[in-house]
LUMVONU-251167 format. One record per residue (C-alpha): residue in one letter; x, y, z. Coordinates in steps of 0.25 Angstrom, whole numbers, padded with zeros to 4 digits, always signed. Example, Ala and Ser with C-alpha at 12.3 -4.5 7.8 and 13.67 -1.06 7.14 Angstrom:
<atoms>
A+0049-0018+0031/S+0055-0004+0029/
</atoms>
This chain:
<atoms>
X-0071+0042+0242/X-0084+0036+0237/X-0092+0043+0228/X-0105+0048+0235/X-0114+0046+0223/X-0109+0031+0221/X-0110+0028+0235/X-0124+0034+0235/X-0127+0026+0224/X-0121+0014+0229/X-0129+0015+0243/X-0142+0017+0236/X-0141+0004+0227/X-0137-0004+0238/X-0148+0000+0246/X-0158-0002+0235/X-0153-0015+0232/X-0156-0020+0245/X-0170-0015+0245/X-0173-0022+0233/X-0168-0035+0236/X-0156-0035+0228/X-0162-0033+0215/X-0153-0020+0211/X-0140-0027+0209/X-0147-0034+0197/X-0150-0020+0190/X-0135-0017+0194/X-0130-0029+0186/X-0139-0026+0174/X-0131-0023+0161/X-0137-0018+0148/X-0140-0028+0138/X-0133-0023+0126/X-0134-0030+0112/X-0148-0034+0116/X-0158-0023+0113/X-0172-0023+0116/X-0185-0015+0114/X-0198-0017+0122/X-0212-0010+0120/X-0225-0009+0126/X-0237-0017+0120/X-0238-0024+0107/X-0235-0011+0098/X-0221-0013+0104/X-0218-0025+0095/X-0217-0014+0082/X-0211-0003+0091/X-0200-0013+0095/X-0197-0016+0080/X-0195-0001+0078/X-0186+0000+0090/X-0179-0013+0086/X-0174-0007+0072/X-0165+0002+0081/X-0162-0008+0091/X-0157-0019+0082/X-0147-0009+0075/X-0141-0005+0089/X-0149+0007+0090/X-0152+0014+0103/X-0164+0011+0112/X-0168+0025+0111/X-0169+0024+0095/X-0177+0011+0096/X-0187+0015+0107/X-0190+0027+0098/X-0191+0021+0086/X-0200+0009+0092/X-0210+0018+0097/X-0210+0026+0084/X-0217+0014+0079/X-0228+0013+0088/X-0230+0028+0086/X-0230+0027+0070/X-0242+0016+0072/X-0256+0019+0071/X-0259+0016+0085/X-0270+0020+0094/X-0261+0023+0106/X-0247+0028+0101/X-0244+0038+0091/X-0252+0047+0082/X-0262+0036+0079/X-0266+0035+0094/X-0278+0038+0101/X-0280+0053+0104/X-0283+0061+0116/X-0298+0063+0120/X-0295+0077+0112/X-0293+0068+0100/X-0278+0071+0099/X-0267+0061+0099/X-0255+0065+0108/X-0242+0057+0110/X-0232+0054+0122/X-0219+0049+0121/X-0205+0047+0128/X-0191+0042+0125/X-0179+0038+0134/X-0165+0034+0132/X-0155+0026+0141/X-0149+0040+0146/X-0161+0045+0153/X-0164+0055+0141/X-0179+0055+0138/X-0190+0063+0130/X-0205+0064+0130/X-0216+0069+0123/X-0231+0071+0126/X-0244+0076+0122/X-0238+0077+0109/X-0246+0077+0096/X-0246+0075+0081/X-0231+0069+0082/X-0230+0054+0076/X-0218+0050+0086/X-0218+0056+0100/X-0206+0047+0104/X-0197+0054+0095/X-0201+0068+0099/X-0198+0062+0113/X-0185+0058+0109/X-0183+0073+0103/X-0187+0078+0116/X-0177+0070+0123/X-0165+0073+0113/X-0168+0087+0110/X-0174+0095+0121/X-0170+0096+0136/X-0184+0091+0140/X-0190+0077+0142/X-0204+0079+0138/X-0212+0088+0129/X-0227+0089+0128/X-0239+0093+0119/X-0237+0104+0109/X-0222+0107+0113/X-0219+0091+0110/X-0225+0094+0097/X-0217+0107+0094/X-0205+0099+0098/X-0208+0087+0089/X-0211+0097+0077/X-0198+0105+0079/X-0191+0091+0079/X-0196+0088+0066/X-0209+0079+0069/X-0220+0081+0060/X-0235+0085+0066/X-0243+0073+0062/X-0258+0075+0058/X-0267+0076+0070/X-0276+0065+0065/X-0282+0053+0073/X-0279+0039+0067/X-0291+0031+0064/X-0289+0022+0076/X-0288+0034+0085/X-0300+0041+0079/X-0308+0029+0081/X-0303+0027+0095/X-0306+0042+0098/X-0319+0043+0092/X-0324+0030+0100/X-0318+0037+0112/X-0326+0051+0111/X-0339+0042+0111/X-0337+0041+0126/X-0324+0050+0128/X-0321+0041+0142/X-0307+0041+0147/X-0303+0032+0157/X-0293+0021+0161/X-0295+0008+0154/X-0300-0005+0158/X-0292-0014+0150/X-0289-0028+0147/X-0277-0027+0139/X-0275-0041+0137/X-0288-0042+0130/X-0286-0029+0122/X-0298-0024+0128/X-0302-0011+0136/X-0306+0004+0136/X-0299+0018+0140/X-0286+0025+0135/X-0276+0013+0139/X-0284+0001+0132/X-0277-0006+0121/X-0282+0000+0107/X-0287-0010+0096/X-0284-0004+0081/X-0291-0009+0069/X-0280-0018+0066/X-0282-0026+0078/X-0269-0021+0085/X-0269-0016+0099/X-0262-0004+0103/X-0259+0002+0116/X-0256+0016+0123/X-0240+0017+0123/X-0228+0011+0116/X-0216+0011+0126/X-0203+0005+0122/X-0190+0003+0129/X-0177-0003+0123/X-0163-0007+0126/X-0153-0005+0113/X-0141-0014+0111/X-0132-0004+0120/X-0141-0008+0132/X-0148+0005+0133/X-0162+0008+0135/X-0172+0018+0129/X-0188+0019+0129/X-0199+0026+0123/X-0214+0028+0125/X-0224+0033+0116/X-0240+0035+0117/X-0252+0042+0112/X-0256+0040+0128/X-0270+0037+0132/X-0280+0037+0122/X-0291+0049+0122/X-0283+0054+0135/X-0285+0069+0140/X-0279+0079+0132/X-0265+0081+0137/X-0264+0067+0144/X-0249+0061+0145/X-0247+0048+0151/X-0234+0040+0155/X-0229+0038+0141/X-0220+0051+0138/X-0215+0052+0154/X-0202+0046+0156/X-0202+0038+0168/X-0218+0034+0166/X-0218+0029+0153/X-0204+0026+0151/X-0192+0027+0158/X-0178+0021+0154/X-0164+0019+0163/X-0154+0013+0156/X-0148+0008+0168/X-0160-0001+0172/X-0170-0001+0161/X-0182+0005+0154/X-0198+0006+0155/X-0210+0011+0148/X-0225+0010+0151/X-0238+0009+0145/X-0251+0012+0150/X-0259+0021+0158/X-0249+0032+0159/X-0254+0040+0171/X-0251+0027+0180/X-0237+0025+0174/X-0234+0040+0177/X-0238+0038+0192/X-0228+0027+0194/X-0217+0033+0185/X-0219+0019+0179/X-0207+0017+0170/X-0197+0023+0179/X-0202+0015+0190/X-0201+0002+0182/X-0186+0006+0179/X-0184+0010+0193/X-0188-0004+0197/X-0179-0011+0187/X-0168-0003+0193/X-0171-0010+0206/X-0170-0024+0200/X-0184-0029+0196/X-0185-0034+0182/X-0193-0026+0172/X-0206-0033+0172/X-0205-0033+0188/X-0203-0018+0187/X-0214-0016+0178/X-0223-0023+0187/X-0219-0016+0200/X-0224-0003+0192/X-0237-0009+0187/X-0240-0014+0201/X-0237+0001+0207/X-0248+0007+0197/X-0257-0004+0201/X-0256-0001+0215/X-0259+0013+0213/X-0270+0011+0204/X-0277+0001+0213/X-0290-0005+0205/X-0288+0005+0195/X-0276-0002+0190/X-0284-0012+0182/X-0290-0001+0174/X-0276+0004+0167/X-0264-0002+0161/X-0250+0001+0163/X-0238-0007+0159/X-0223-0006+0160/X-0212-0012+0151/X-0197-0011+0155/X-0183-0017+0151/X-0170-0017+0160/X-0156-0016+0157/X-0155-0031+0154/X-0165-0031+0144/X-0176-0038+0153/X-0190-0033+0149/X-0203-0033+0158/X-0216-0027+0158/X-0229-0027+0167/X-0244-0021+0166/X-0256-0019+0174/X-0265-0027+0164/X-0261-0039+0155/X-0259-0036+0140/X-0247-0026+0140/X-0237-0032+0131/X-0223-0027+0126/X-0215-0030+0114/X-0200-0033+0116/X-0190-0035+0105/X-0174-0039+0107/X-0165-0047+0098/X-0172-0059+0103/X-0186-0056+0103/X-0198-0049+0098/X-0211-0050+0106/X-0223-0045+0114/X-0223-0048+0128/X-0236-0047+0137/X-0232-0041+0150/X-0237-0046+0164/X-0247-0038+0171/X-0252-0034+0185/X-0268-0038+0181/X-0267-0052+0176/X-0281-0053+0170/
</atoms>
């Protein structure tokens, strides 16, 4: 007697293969790339973050440990867009969002978290020690303190205080009109230039595959600078800022979170990879979906996706030019410029 569940699964698979021009069998034939770990992360800050992750991956550690340790590097930096050194909300307080997800669909998240240096580690504790996925605000802070995380001083970094004082002159909040390629623009998602000449961005998203072929991901941010108090973007939302499916691949997002949330961005990219699209093609499809929804307003925002499939193939795509991602493997370590919908 045929097992009913297997029969239904086989029937659906066959139907979908026909609808997708026989792209699905390519997914079926995929095998995890064991023994060849890889880590990718958003923006140029990802170069240092990847080094932190590689300390784990190079010793046959788990992807989960790697993506936690990797983004902790960025959280520890004096960065205008990630960690406690970041730009505050419009009331002058730094609030942090983060999530983490492993190869077995376990996930944890924190949002609107204040005075905790490593929100990604708190997110992991939520995943491992509670029956919940997300904790927010004072509840997330109380949980973190109960887990031994120290409360840091509530004081803006010099760069953030300078940026906040400048913002207060007009107190304007609007989407950016950016030319990311030339490091120009304004608004909460424009690149932020520090005194040392480095450029920093709104989010660090990271996905990794370990030597066993298992995937994990993390995403951490301070959110949009000078946002309304209580605003939360896509970064701590599983399926929006991050999604991992160990049979298919993983994806993370960066940019204007509201528009990533609208299309369940990272989950949508992974589902397209399940249908047989390569990572870049899958990222492009979801960027195009956002552009179609936004219409002319798409030129005023930046959104980018970064993904890896189970073969270790990597791809990314953005609305505006200038989005870069960092990649590290046994063979390479470099920064890659992604393709974009708006090419000028």
